[in-house]
C-alpha positions in Angstrom: 0.9 -11.0 15.2 -1.8 -13.6 15.6 0.2 -16.3 13.7 2.9 -15.9 16.3 0.3 -16.1 19.1 -1.1 -19.3 17.6 2.4 -20.7 17.4 3.1 -20.0 21.0 5.7 -17.3 20.3 3.7 -14.2 21.4 1.0 -13.4 23.9 -2.4 -11.9 23.0 -1.9 -8.9 25.2 1.2 -8.0 23.1 -1.0 -7.5 20.0 -3.1 -4.5 20.9 -3.2 -1.2 22.6 -6.1 0.9 23.9 -7.7 3.1 21.2 -7.3 6.3 23.3 -3.5 5.6 23.5 -2.9 5.5 19.8 -5.3 8.1 18.4 -3.9 11.5 17.5 -4.4 13.8 20.5 -6.1 16.5 18.4 -8.6 14.0 16.8 -12.2 14.3 17.7 -13.2 10.7 18.7 -16.8 10.0 18.2 -17.5 6.8 20.2 -20.2 5.5 17.8 -20.7 3.3 14.8 -21.6 4.5 11.3 -24.7 2.7 10.0 -25.4 4.6 6.8 -23.4 6.7 4.4 -25.1 9.2 2.0 -22.4 10.3 -0.5 -24.8 12.6 -2.3 -25.3 14.7 0.8 -21.8 14.1 2.1 -23.0 12.8 5.5 -23.1 9.7 7.6 -25.7 8.5 10.1 -24.6 6.7 13.3 -26.1 4.0 15.5 -27.1 6.6 18.1 -29.0 8.5 15.4 -26.7 11.4 14.9 -25.9 12.8 11.4 -22.3 13.9 10.8 -21.5 15.9 7.7 -18.1 15.7 6.0 -16.1 17.7 3.4 -13.8 14.7 2.7 -14.1 11.1 3.9 -11.6 8.3 4.2 -13.2 4.9 4.4 -11.2 2.2 6.3 -13.9 -0.2 7.5 -11.8 -3.4 6.9 -13.3 -6.8 6.2 -15.5 -9.0 8.3 -15.1 -12.6 9.4 -18.0 -14.9 8.5 -17.6 -17.9 10.9 -21.4 -18.5 10.7 -21.2 -19.4 7.0 -19.7 -22.8 7.7 -22.2 -25.1 9.6 -20.6 -26.5 12.8 -17.6 -24.2 12.9 -18.7 -21.9 15.7 -19.8 -24.9 17.7 -16.3 -26.5 17.3 -14.5 -23.3 18.1 -16.4 -22.8 21.4 -15.7 -26.4 22.5 -12.2 -26.7 24.0 -12.1 -30.5 23.4 -13.0 -30.3 19.7 -9.6 -29.6 18.2 -11.0 -26.8 16.1 -9.1 -23.5 16.2 -8.6 -20.3 14.2 -5.9 -17.6 14.4 -8.3 -15.1 12.8 -10.1 -14.0 15.9 -8.9 -12.7 19.3 -11.7 -15.0 20.7 -10.0 -18.1 19.4 -6.4 -17.4 18.6 -5.2 -18.5 22.1 -6.7 -21.9 21.5 -4.4 -22.8 18.6 -1.2 -23.4 20.5 -2.9 -25.8 22.9 -4.2 -27.8 19.9 -0.7 -28.0 18.6 0.8 -29.1 21.9 -1.9 -31.9 22.4 -1.5 -33.2 18.8 0.2 -36.6 18.8 -1.4 -38.5 15.9 -4.0 -38.3 13.1 -4.7 -35.4 10.7 -3.9 -31.7 11.3 -5.9 -29.9 8.7 -5.5 -26.2 7.7 -8.0 -24.5 5.5 -8.2 -21.5 3.1 -11.7 -20.4 2.1 -13.3 -19.5 -1.3 -13.5 -15.8 -0.6 -11.2 -12.8 -0.3 -9.3 -12.9 2.9 -7.0 -10.7 4.9 -3.4 -11.9 5.3 -3.6 -14.6 2.6 -0.4 -16.3 3.9 -1.7 -16.9 7.4 -3.6 -20.1 6.8 -0.5 -21.9 5.6 2.0 -20.2 8.0 0.4 -21.9 10.9 0.5 -25.2 9.0 4.3 -25.0 8.6 4.7 -23.9 12.3 2.6 -27.0 13.3 4.7 -29.3 11.1 7.9 -27.8 12.5 6.6 -28.4 16.0 5.8 -32.0 15.2 9.3 -32.6 13.6 11.1 -31.0 16.6 9.2 -33.1 19.0 9.4 -36.4 17.1 5.7 -36.8 16.5 5.8 -38.8 13.3 2.2 -40.1 13.5 0.8 -36.6 12.6 -0.2 -35.9 9.0 -0.3 -32.2 8.2 -2.8 -31.2 5.4 -3.2 -27.7 3.8 -6.5 -27.6 2.0 -6.9 -24.4 0.0 -9.8 -23.2 -2.3 -7.2 -21.5 -4.5 -5.8 -23.1 -7.6 -2.3 -22.1 -6.5 -0.3 -22.4 -3.3 0.4 -18.6 -3.4 -0.5 -15.8 -5.7 3.0 -14.5 -6.6 4.8 -17.2 -8.7 8.3 -16.6 -7.3 7.2 -17.3 -3.7 4.9 -20.1 -4.8 7.9 -22.0 -6.0 9.6 -21.5 -2.7 6.6 -22.6 -0.7 6.2 -25.8 -2.6 9.7 -26.6 -1.5 8.9 -25.7 2.1 5.8 -27.9 2.0 7.8 -30.8 0.8 10.5 -30.3 3.4 8.0 -30.0 6.2 5.9 -32.9 4.9 2.8 -30.8 4.5 0.4 -32.3 1.9 -1.1 -29.5 -0.1 -4.6 -29.9 -1.7 -5.7 -27.2 -4.2 -9.2 -26.3 -5.2 -11.0 -27.6 -2.1 -13.3 -25.6 0.1 -14.4 -26.4 3.7 -18.3 -26.5 3.7 -19.1 -28.1 7.1 -17.5 -29.1 10.4 -18.8 -32.0 12.5 -17.0 -31.4 15.8 -18.8 -34.3 17.6 -17.3 -36.7 15.1 -14.1 -34.7 14.4 -14.9 -34.6 10.7 -14.5 -31.9 8.1 -16.5 -31.8 4.9 -14.9 -30.4 1.8 -16.2 -29.5 -1.7 -14.1 -29.9 -4.8 -14.1 -26.6 -6.7 -12.7 -28.2 -9.9 -15.6 -30.8 -9.6 -18.4 -28.9 -7.9 -20.6 -32.0 -7.5 -17.9 -33.8 -5.5 -17.6 -33.6 -1.7 -15.5 -35.6 0.6 -15.0 -36.1 4.4 -11.7 -36.0 6.3 -11.2 -36.9 9.9 -9.0 -34.6 12.0 -7.4 -34.3 15.4 -6.7 -30.6 14.8 -8.6 -28.3 12.4 -7.4 -24.8 11.9 -9.9 -22.8 9.9 -9.5 -19.5 8.1 -13.2 -18.4 7.9 -14.8 -17.0 4.8 -14.6 -13.2 4.8 -17.2 -10.6 3.7 -17.3 -6.9 3.0 -18.7 -4.7 5.8 -22.5 -4.3 5.4 -22.4 -0.5 5.6 -20.4 -0.5 2.4 -21.8 -3.6 0.7 -25.4 -2.6 0.9 -24.6 1.0 -0.4 -24.7 0.6 -4.2 -23.5 4.2 -4.6 -20.2 3.3 -3.0 -19.6 -0.4 -3.7 -19.1 -2.6 -6.7 -20.8 -5.9 -7.4 -18.5 -7.7 -4.9 -19.6 -5.3 -2.0 -16.2 -3.5 -1.6 -15.6 0.2 -1.8 -15.0 1.1 -5.5 -11.9 3.2 -5.7 -9.3 3.9 -8.4 -6.5 1.4 -8.0 -3.8 4.1 -8.5 -5.1 7.2 -6.8 -7.3 5.5 -4.1 -10.0 8.0 -4.9 -13.6 6.8 -5.2 -14.6 6.2 -8.8 -17.8 8.3 -8.5 -17.4 10.6 -5.5 -14.1 12.6 -5.6 -14.4 13.7 -1.9 -14.2 10.0 -0.8 -11.0 8.0 -0.6 -10.5 4.4 0.6 -7.7 2.4 2.1 -7.1 -1.2 3.2 -9.2 -4.3 3.2 -12.6 -2.6 2.5 -11.6 -1.6 -1.0 -11.6 -3.1 -4.5 -7.8 -2.8 -4.8 -6.6 -5.9 -6.5 -3.8 -6.7 -4.2 -3.4 -8.9 -1.1 -5.1 -7.5 1.9 -2.3 -7.0 4.4 -1.0 -4.4 6.9 2.0 -3.9 4.7 -0.4 -3.0 1.8 -2.0 -0.4 4.0 1.4 1.1 4.8 2.2 1.2 1.0 -1.2 3.0 0.5 -0.7 5.6 3.3 1.7 7.8 1.4 -0.4 7.8 -1.7 -3.5 8.6 0.3 -1.8 11.4 2.2 -0.5 13.1 -1.0 -3.7 12.7 -3.0 -6.1 13.7 -0.3 -4.0 16.8 0.4 -4.0 17.6 -3.4 -7.8 17.1 -3.6 -8.4 19.4 -0.6 -6.2 22.0 -2.2 -8.0 21.7 -5.6 -4.9 20.3 -7.3 -4.4 17.3 -9.6 -3.8 13.9 -8.0 -0.3 12.8 -9.0 0.6 10.0 -6.6 0.0 6.4 -7.8 -0.2 3.2 -5.7 1.7 0.3 -7.4 -0.1 -2.5 -5.5 2.8 -3.1 -3.0 2.0 -5.7 -0.5 4.0 -8.0 1.8 3.4 -11.4 3.4 6.0 -12.4 6.0 5.6 -16.2 5.4 6.7 -17.7 8.7 7.7 -21.3 7.8 8.7 -22.5 11.3 10.2 -21.6 14.7 13.0 -19.4 13.4 12.5 -19.1 9.6 10.5 -16.8 7.3 10.2 -16.0 3.6 9.6 -12.2 3.2 7.4 -12.0 0.2 7.0 -8.5 -1.3 5.2 -7.9 -4.6 3.1 -5.6 -6.7 -0.3 -5.7 -8.5 1.2 -8.0 -11.2 2.7 -10.3 -8.6 6.2 -9.2 -9.6 8.7 -9.1 -6.6 9.2 -5.7 -5.0 11.9 -6.8 -2.6 13.4 -4.3 -0.1 16.6 -6.1 0.7 19.6 -6.7 -1.7 19.4 -10.4 -1.3 16.9 -13.1 -2.5 13.9 -12.9 -0.2 12.4 -16.1 -1.7 14.7 -18.1 0.7 13.9 -19.0 4.3 15.9 -16.8 6.6 16.2 -16.3 10.3 16.8 -12.6 9.8 13.4 -12.3 8.2 11.8 -14.2 11.0 13.3 -11.8 13.6 12.1 -8.9 11.4 8.5 -10.3 11.5 8.6 -11.2 15.2 10.4 -8.3 16.8 10.8 -5.4 14.3 7.4 -5.2 12.6 5.3 -4.7 15.8 7.6 -1.8 16.6 7.1 -0.4 13.1 3.3 -0.7 13.5 2.8 0.7 17.0 5.5 3.4 17.0 5.6 4.6 13.4 2.7 3.5 11.3 0.0 4.4 13.9 1.7 7.9 14.1 1.6 8.4 10.4 5.4 8.0 10.2 5.6 4.7 8.2 4.5 4.6 4.6 6.1 1.3 3.6 9.7 0.5 2.8 9.8 2.1 -0.7 12.6 4.7 0.2 14.7 2.0 1.8 14.3 -0.3 -1.2 15.7 2.4 -3.4 18.7 3.0 -1.1 19.4 -0.7 -0.7 19.2 -1.3 -4.4 21.3 1.8 -5.1 18.4 3.7 -6.7 17.8 1.0 -9.3 14.6 -0.4 -7.8 11.1 1.0 -8.3 
């Protein structure tokens, strides 16, 4: 929902609920932090010094934001006059809409880092929203730039083709293979490195700078070489979600090595597989459920339009609806804005939403995967 908050379409207090209000009533809530995991002994150590043993463990520690990695970024985010903002943190997301409203000339730069990220569509969604705001308000002296470290505008080719058309229509200049390495908030300058020519750096002036920060795996997993791979993420089988070395450990979401986009929709797609395979493991049975890499990015392209990208491990479309989802639609915008928060809070957090797979089959008359 943070994209909608940054675009002035939602409020921050609509995006969360208290932990005690969403936990299952019969769950034992330990109000502590895990600092160490010992998979050989099947136990965890907490910040308070307690040791908790487990028979089975599900790891869902997510991914961390690394604002500190870019010199000058935090300084800019904390200065309300700097024009620097980010939809990636509750500390700064409410700053974005003010930056958009005040923008009347110069460059508005939006960045995507050279690291794995959660919600890979978010850095460009806010660029299109900003461009739409400028067009609706007749602010022709603003130049919108999307600078991404990726060699493509989007991972899945079908939707990449659509997004190039959106960028052209919204007059968003897309620069590939460039990475933000420094922010100079006092001068309103951003320093970028070319990833295709690593020795090359360049400076761009800005009036607004929206930054997707580099991300990193959570330290409790990354420093545990029994659990993580060389990238620092939890090493699990991409089909069963079971750990590659410890069969009583499963993983879900952004903390894992699953080679799909890190989104809430991906977690929903993984939930059913995890539920079935964890139950099978606990019953001593063979794991038979397989995750196909399903993920979804509701690519908001303006105030009232959205491309609902859905795809699998191989970036092939896995569309739910019986129409072309590679087209901007108001219905998909309303789905993102109004329906998905209800799915999340009322169904997914209660274990009642495992992705749209069953609806996809119904809508495609059983002919879809």
